C-alpha positions, 0 to 999 in steps of 0.5 A, spaced: 031 718 374 030 712 377 027 710 370 033 712 367 037 708 371 033 701 369 034 703 361 042 704 362 042 697 366 038 694 361 042 697 355 049 695 358 046 687 360 047 682 354 041 679 352 039 672 353 041 667 348 036 665 344 032 658 346 034 655 339 042 656 340 042 653 347 038 647 345 044 646 339 049 647 344 046 642 349 045 637 344 052 637 341 054 636 348 050 630 349 052 627 343 060 628 344 059 625 351 055 619 348 061 618 343 066 619 349 062 614 353 062 609 347 069 610 346 071 608 353 066 602 353 069 599 347 076 600 350 075 597 357 071 591 353 077 590 349 082 590 355 077 585 359 077 580 353 084 580 351 086 579 359 080 573 359 083 570 352 090 569 355 087 565 360 084 560 356 087 554 352 088 557 345 087 564 347 094 565 349 101 562 347 103 555 350 110 558 352 106 563 357 106 560 364 103 566 367 096 566 370 091 561 371 090 556 365 083 553 364 083 546 362 078 539 361 079 535 368 086 531 367 088 524 368 092 523 375 097 518 375 101 517 381 109 516 379 114 510 380 110 504 384 103 505 385 104 503 392 110 506 395 111 512 390 118 514 388 125 512 391 131 515 389 138 517 392 139 524 391 144 530 391 150 525 389 152 518 390 156 520 396 151 524 400 147 518 403 140 522 403 134 518 400 128 521 397 121 517 398 115 521 395 108 520 392 108 525 386 102 525 382 102 528 375 095 531 372 096 529 364 092 532 358 087 527 356 087 530 349 094 528 348 093 521 344 100 519 344 100 520 352 093 518 355 089 511 353 082 515 352 078 508 354 082 507 360 084 514 362 091 511 364 098 512 361 100 508 355 106 503 356 111 507 353 108 514 355 109 511 362 116 509 361 118 516 359 114 519 365 118 514 370 125 515 367 124 523 366 121 523 374 127 519 376 133 523 372 130 529 375 130 528 382 136 524 382 139 530 379 136 535 384 141 538 389 139 537 397 137 545 397 132 544 391 128 540 396 127 546 401 120 548 402 121 555 400 123 552 393 117 547 393 113 551 387 120 552 383 121 544 384 114 542 382 115 546 376 122 543 374 119 536 374 113 538 370 117 541 365 122 535 365 116 531 364 113 535 358 120 535 355 120 527 355 112 527 352 112 533 348 109 540 350 102 540 353 102 533 356 102 535 363 098 540 366 101 540 374 105 536 379 102 534 386 106 532 391 102 528 397 107 525 401 115 527 401 120 524 406 128 526 405 132 522 409 
């Protein structure tokens, strides 16, 4: 009887798959995994390239001011008097508040209408426009605009005013090296 039980067990158990069929399944599984992996790698690469190209000038729109911008070294020019900087009354004629500041603007050396490429200084007409735009911006600002918490907004506003006077992309950034409001 023990022999009969073995025969019954052997007949009820599923026969093992032939080796050729299991190899085909393995190859198909590997091929599918490779295709999925390549598609995933392509998607990640596309995402990375589009993000990086957005940070390079010419790769994104000039209007976007989001994220860091990479550019050639600019031409640094102190606004106002070369020794004193800028001295203006702020907050209206009756406020009796004065601002004395040293503000340095970084100009795009590629703007031929703004920067003299030989001397790396502002052209005379651009210098007049820059000083006028900076003075008008500072005089038009209210006392609250000069709060320390609003410094980045203040600098962006000044940069935008200078770019409006000289043309888009003329000013890379604005730096404040001294600031006295009295």
